[in-house]
Structures are given as C-alpha cells and as structure tokens.
N, C-alpha and C positions, 0 to 999 in steps of 0.2 A: 467807261473804261476805254483806254486807248488800245486799239487792235492794230498790230503791225501786219505787214503783208503775210507773214507766216502765222498770224493769229496769236502770237505770244504776248504775254503781259510785259509791260515796260517797268524799268526801275531807275532810280537815281540815288546815289550815295552822297551825302553832304558831310564833309569831314572838318572837324575842329581839333586843333592841338598839335602834337609833336610828330616827329618822323615816324614813331612807332604806330601812331594812329593812321598816318598816311599809308604805311605799309599794310596795316590791318584792312584799310578800305580797299586796297587792291585785292585782298583775299575775299572780302565781302562781295565785291563785284564779280570775282571769279566763281564764287559759290552760286550766286544768283544766275549767272550765265550757264553754269553747269546744270542748274535746275530748270533751264529753259526760258528764263527771262531775257529780255534784250534791253540795252540801254535806251532810255527815252531820248527822242530827238530833242535837240537844243530848243528851248523856248516852250516846250510842251510839259504839262504836268504829268508825272509818271503815275502808274498804277500802284507802285510800291515806292515809298520814300523812306530811306534809312538815314538816321542821324547817328554818326559815329562821334561821340562827345568827348570833351575834355573837362576835367574837374580842377585843373590847375588855376585857371583864371578866377578872379574874385567874383565876377558876375556871370560865370558860366551857366548857372541855372537860369538866371533871368533871360539870357540869350536864347537858351533852349525853349523855355516856356513861351517866350515871345514868338518864336518861329512856329511852335506847335499851335499857338492861338491863331496865327495867321492862316494855318492850313485847315483849321476846324471847319469853317463854312464850306470850303472847297470839298473836303471829305464828306460832309453831310449831304452835299448835292451830287455826289458822284458814287454810284453804286460800285462796290467791289474794291474801292481804293483802300490801301493799307498803309499804316505808318509804324515804323519800328525804331526803337531807340536803343543804342548800344554804347559801348565804350566806358570810359572811366566814371563819368557822371552817373550812368546807369548802374555801374558796380557800387557806387557810393549810396545812391538814393533808393535803388531797388523799387519796392512797391510804391514809394512816394510819387513816382512819375505817373503811374496809372491813377492814383488818387487825385492828383492835381490836373491831369489831362486824360480823362476816362475814354477819349476817342482814340488813344494810342492802342495799337493792336498787339505789339510785341515789345518786351523789354528783355534785353540779354546783356551779359556782362563781358568783361575783358577775357575771361577764361573759357568761354564757350561760343566764340563767334561762328564756329562750324555748325551750330544748331539753327542758324537763322532760317534757312529754307523750310525746315521741318516745323519750326515755331510759326512761321507765316501760314503754312498749310493747316496746322492745328487751329489757329485763330480763325481762319476762314470757315472751317467746318463747324467748330464749336460756337462761332459767333460771339466770342468773348476773349478778353485780353489774355495773352500768355506771357507770364513773367518767369524767366529762368535765369538765375544767377548762381554760378558755381563758385565755391570757395577756393578751388585750386584749378590749375591748368588742365583742360580736358584733352586737347590736341595741340601740339606745337603748331602755330599758325602757318609756318612754311611748308607743312605737309598738305595744306589745303589748296584747292584750285586757285588760280590767280588771274586777274586781268590787269596787266601792267600798263602804266601810263606812258612809258617811254620805250621806244624801239632801241635806244642806244645806251641807256643808263638804268641801273636797277638797284633797289635796296635788297640786301640779303641779311636777314636777322640771324645773329649767331647766339643770342640769348634773349630771354625775356625776364622781367622782374628785377628786383634790386634788394641787396642785403644791407644797404645803408639806412641811417635813421636821421637824415637831415631834418632839422626842426621846422623848416619852411615848406617841406615837400610832403604831399599826400600820396605820391605815386606808389611807394612800396606797399602801402596798405591796400591799394586797388589792383596792382599788377602782381603782388605776391613776391615770394623769395625768388632769387635768381635761379633760372633753369637754363642749362647750357645744351646746345645741340652738339652732337658728335662731329669732329672735324671732317670725317668722310662724307657725312650728309651735306655739310656746308659746301665742300668742294665739288660734290656731285651737282648741287644746284647751280653753282657758279659755272661749271662746264656746260650745263644745259643752256644757261642763259647766253653764254658766249657762242654756242652753236646756233642760237637764234638771232645772233647779230649784235648782242650787247658788247660794248667796248669798255664800259666803266661800271664798277660796282662799288657800293658803299656798305661796308660791314656795319651792322646796326645792333645796338644794345643799350640798355639803360646805363651800364658801365662796361664798355667793351673790353677794357683791359683787365677786368677781373674774370674774364672768360677762362674757364678751366677749373674754377673753384669747386664746381659740382663733381668733377671727376678727378680732382686732386693733382692738377698740373698747373702750377703758378706761372709757368713759362709758355702756356698753351697759346696765348694770343700772339706772341712774337713768332712762334712756330707756324701759326696759321697765316700770318702775313707772308712769311717766306714761302709757304706752300702755294699761295696765290701767285707768286712769281713764276711758278712752273706751269701755270695754265696758259697754253698757247692761244694767242689771239686776244687775251685780256690785256688792255693797254693801260688802264688806270684803276688803282685800288685806293679807296678812301675809307675812313672809319669815323664814327661818332657815337657817343662822346666818351672819352676816357676820364677817369677820376684821378686827380693829382696824387692822392694818397697811395694809389696802387700802381702808379706809373713807374716802370722799371727800365733800366738801361738796355736790356735785351730788346725792348720794343724800339728804342731809338736806333739801335744797330740794325734791326730788321728793316726799318724804314729807309735807312741810309744805303743798305746793301742790296735791297730788292728793287730792280729797275722799274717795275710797274707800280710800286707803292709811291704815291705822290708825296712831295715835300710840303705837306700842308697838315696843320694840326689845329683842331678846335678843342681847347681844354678849358672848361669853366673855372674861373677864379672865384667868383661870387663876392669876395671882399678882400681888400689888402690889409685889413686889420686883424691881427692875431686874436684879439679879444672878441671881435665879432665872429671870426671863424669858429672859435670855441663855442660861442653861443649858438651858432648854426649847426654844431656837431659836425663840422667839416674836419676830418682827421688829418690835416696838414696845416702848415703855417706859411706865411709869405716867403720866408727864406727858402723853404723846400720848393715852392712853386717857381721862384726865380731861378733856382738851381737847375730845375728840369729844362726851363727855357734856354739857359746858358748851354746845357749839354746838347740839346736839340740843334741849336745854332752852330755849335762847334762841329757837329757831325754833318749838318746840312745848312751851310751859310745862306742859302737861298730860301729857306723854309718860311712860309707865310703862316703866322700863328694868329688865331682868333680866339675869342673867349665870350663868356657870359658874366655879367656883373649885376648884383642887386644893390640898389641904393635905398637907404632908409630902413634897414632892418631894425627891429625894436632895440632900443638902447644905443644905436649908433650915434656917436658924438662927432663934432666937427673934426676933432683929432683923428678919430677912426676914419672918417671920410678922406682926410688929407693923406692918410697912409694908403688908401686905395688909389688915390691920384698918383702917389709916388710909385706904386707898383706898375700902374699903367704907363707912366713915363719910362720906367726901366724896361718894360716888356716890349714896347714898340709893336703893339698889335697891328696887324693888317686891318682888322676891324673888330668891333666888339658889339655884342647884342646886350643892350643895357635895359634894365627893368626897374621900375619903381616898386618897392615892396608893397604888397597889398595882402590883407588878411585872407588866408585860405582856411575856411572852416574845417576843423578836424585835425589841424596840425598843432604841435606844441607852441609854435611861435605866435599863433593866433591869440593866445591868452597871456602872453608875456607882458610884463609891465613896461613902461617907457616906450610906448608906441610913438614913433616920430611924427610930428604934425605934418599934414599933407603939404603945406606951403614950404616947409623946410626940405622935405623930400624932393619937391619939384625943383627948387632952386639948386640943390646939389646935383640932381639929375642933369639939369641944363649945363652946369659947369663940367660935369664928366663928359657929356656928349660933345661939348665944344673942344675939350682937350683931345678926345679920341678922333674927332674930325680932322683936327690939325695934324695929328700923328699919321692918320690914314693917308692924308693927302701927301705928306712928306714921303711916306713909304712908297706910295704909288708913283711919285715923281722919279724915284730911283729906277723905275721900270722903263722910262722913256729911253728909246734907243735899243732896247733889248728885243730879240726876236723870239716870239712865243708860238707854240702850237696850240691852237684854239679848237676845242670840240664844239661845233656848231649846234645850237640848241633851239628848241621851240619855247617861246614865251619869256625869254630872258630880256629881250629888248622891246619894251612896250611901245617905243616910238619908231621902231624899225621901218614900218610902212611909210611914215612921214619923212624919215631921214634917208631912206633907201640904203639901209645898212643891214648886215647880218650881225648876230650876237651869239656869244658862247662863253665858255669858261676855259681859262688857261689851266695848266696842270695844278697850279697852286690855288685854284678856285677863284681867282680874280675874274670879275666880269669884264669882258672885252667886246667893244663894238668895232666892227670891221667894215671896210669899204665893200660894197656889194660885189660879189663874185658868183660864179656858177657853182654853188655848193649847197648840199642838202643838210638838214638836221642829221647829225651822226657822222658827217664828213669832218675831216681835219683841215684847217687852214693855218698855214704858217705865215706870220705877218710881223712887221716891225712896229713897236709901240711909238706913236707920234705925239700923244697927248695924255695927260693924267688928270683925273678929277678925284675927289675924295672916295667915291664909291664905284668908279669904273675907269677903264682905260680905253683909249681909241687907238686903233692900229690901221692906218690908212695905206701903209705900204705893204701890199700883199706879195709874199715871196712865192708861195705855191699852194695848190689845193690837192688834197689827197682824198680820193673817193674811197669809201670804206664799205665793209659788209653791213655796218650799222646804218649807213646812208641807204644802202640797198633795201634793208629791212624797213626803214621808214618809208621809202618810196612804195614798197609793196603794201604797206598799211594804207597809204593814200589811195592806191588803186582799188582796194576793197575795204573801205571804211565801215566800221560798225556804227549803228545809230548813236547819236548823242555826242556829248562833249566830255571833257576830262573831269575827273573827280573834283568837286568843288572844295577847295582848301579854305577852311576858316582862318587859317594862319599859315604863312609861308615858313620855310625852313632853310637852314644852312645846309649845304652839301648837295647831293644829287638824289633823285632827279630835281631839276630846278623848278622853283615856283616864282616868288617875287623877291623883292630886294632884301627885306629883313623882317624877322618875326617880332610880334609885340609881346609874345610869351610862348614858352614851349617847355615840355617836360625835359628836353635836353638842357635847359637852363638849370635843371636841378640835379645834374649828374655830379 
C-alpha cells in the first residue's frame, strides 16, 4: 500500500465516455478527497483505482475487462488495494462485473456515485465485493464534493437523464428520465466557481434545451442563459448538447443578446436523410435542422456550428448517405464528429435488419470525413486576418514545447496556436490569425495579454499542487474543459 507523507491512502480515477462521465469523475475525485484519500503520484499504482465506464461504445466491456485483467496480478500482490467500477457499463451489467472479475471490490451505478467511499469501506471490512445499483437518482451529482480539473473552465450540470428514445442510444435506460436542477442552485454554483477564478462555464445536460421540462417551463433554458449574463466576472458561457427537435428561437435570441454567451453551437445532426432520422426516432427532419442553422446565422453571422453524424445506420442506402452529404454542404460546419455505426447491445437498432456491411460503412465514412475536412479548412481560412481573444489552456497544444507556442480556444471554440508570450493558463491573449489549417488556427501577431483571476488561480494551484495527474480521459470531448482534438465516440453524439 502506498503511504503518503500524511499516511493517507491514494486513489486514481480512470474515465471513459462523454462529458457527463468526465463531470461525474470530478465528483468521484472530490468524494474520495473529502473522505481522506489523496491523488496518487503520477506513475505510481494507487491504493484505490476507480473505473468510471461508458456503455456507448461497441467494445466497452472488452476494454474494461482487459484493464481489470491487467490489474489482477498487481492487486493480488498488494495488500489492501481496491478496485471499483462505476458508470454506465456498471449500471447495465450490474452483478455481471463481479462474476467475470471477482477481484473487483465495488460496483456502483450512475445514480449513486455518492456512495463510493462508504462502499469501499464496507468492502474493506467485510472482505467481499459490494454491489449497489440504484434504479433512480439518489443525489444530484452537483451537490457532491468536487475536485475540478481546471482552474479557469468548469462543467456545470443543469440536468441529468434523457426523455428521448433514439434507437441507437442506450443512455436513457442507464441514466434515467430527465431530472432538472432549479435555476437558483445552478446560478449559485456558477457564482461560487467565478469567485474561485473560473472564467468559462459549460452548461451540461443530455439535452440541455429541454431543461425546464420537469418544472413546466419550456422557456427555462433561454432564461438561464440570460441569467448567466448577469454573473459578474463570468466571461464565457457554452452549452452542450441541444436536441434539434426542442431547439426554440428564444434560445437563439438569448445567445445573440447575452454578451458572455459565446457564438458557438454544437448540435447533433446524426443523419441528413429523413428516412434514416425516422428510423433513429429523431423527432426532426433535415429541413427543420437547416432552418435552425439559418436562423442562428441570421442572428449571429460569426457563429461556429459543429455537429455529430453517424454513418452506416441500419438500412442506410447510398441515396440516404448522399442526403447527409447535402446537409453537410449546406450547413458549413466548423467541424463534425463523425462516427461509424456499430451495434450497441440493448438498443432497438442492434436487432434491426439491413445492417450495413462494414466495408460500405468505412467507404462512406471516408467520403464524409474528406468533405468535412475541406469545409473546415475553407471556414478556417476565413478567420485569417481576424483578431481573436484566446483563453490560454493546458493540454490543447501537444507540440507546444517543441514549437515554443501557447495554445487555447477562441470564443467560438476554435483551437488557436499562438506565438510564445508571457501568459498563463487562464489568461487571455488577443492575437491576429496568420494561418489556417483544417483543425486549428495560428496567430503569430500578438496584440495584447490580459492577466486574469483565472490565471492567478492556476498559478496558485502550481504553487501548492496536489499529488498526481489529471483524470485520465478514455475519450476526449468537445467544449470545455479541453482534452484532446476529437472524440471517437461520446454520449453527446446521441443527443
């Protein structure tokens, strides 16, 4: 067992999946630290390893059991080590995990993450596995302690769960029906974060724009965006992900009229074929989707719009695929997260006839990616010569050390690499774009550097770092806080 200077047990959280899982992992880390654990130093095996799992990917279970198998001999040789498995796969498989991997100590679901410290202690005392899966939400995650990964940007969950029944998605059955937080609680959390130095928040929900359904206010999300505009010191507000079927004009107006709500929209398309959208149980059609984009751009001509698209859904024909390409051409997305359809056990689509052959899916996927790359590059070239304010970030520029650059995000979420200047993560750098590539911009002409409270908060963290490294993301995400360039799958793809 690793013993720190304070004699505390160490932990590590390994996260796979969507933004909601990343947010939950911040809560799991906070719960463990509140219970007296400390983060394991980088490169050392922790006393407690927690897997926060995803059930969306086709081979999610193989990945989990492979990782558990690798840890088995380490655990057997190390007295007191514990392994916990939570998240969507745990909610789905429940007791199956302990049957297949009897060396696991704790299994908990999506509805009771707050139980983790107690379950670990129970398992330690009883010397047997503790499996606790709740059918409904026990405590809203945002009321739990947290250990946030960024000093300058934060997730704020406004709802959990989903009321949709998309045929390719298992998330509603694992996360349950939508549960909404009260606006006052959300705004209180945001103000607390801003007081701690956070400049940018991302409102998070499986379908953020259905927020308010639980307390009967269909305009609640637009009102919430406007209320964020009254929070002094909050410079950027993002949200992910809205559902096109529920997207209303009051949200567009709120985005356009609230100064700190950025002109960036991530809105999943999934398919441009009305026939496929119907088979997916997506309650909108291509015309409605394009109409939303037209109205967003009319209100905010500089808006950067991104999306998720699934290629090769069961029954998709070449004609259906061409309709998707048509919508992509018309939409002019800044970027798109593209996914090859794969069977998700437990979803209606898994048993549909006319599964598209893998080779066909691959060929269509490559055509879609090539088209979107071309559009992304053309849209990025339009940014050359513009002056942007960039929020300096950690981890966005993987080659920054070699290139002697800083990296961060413009307000519209485009990745920008900057000439090296005296700025910290959390500071704002204003610079002129000098070069455009499909997935990033270069801004070598720096106009000014603005030191911020967020930069001060980041600097304070460096002066008194906690042991260990950041939450290990099994999959990066769009939005804030930053991870890597693009996800290979995510629950947000199913919004």
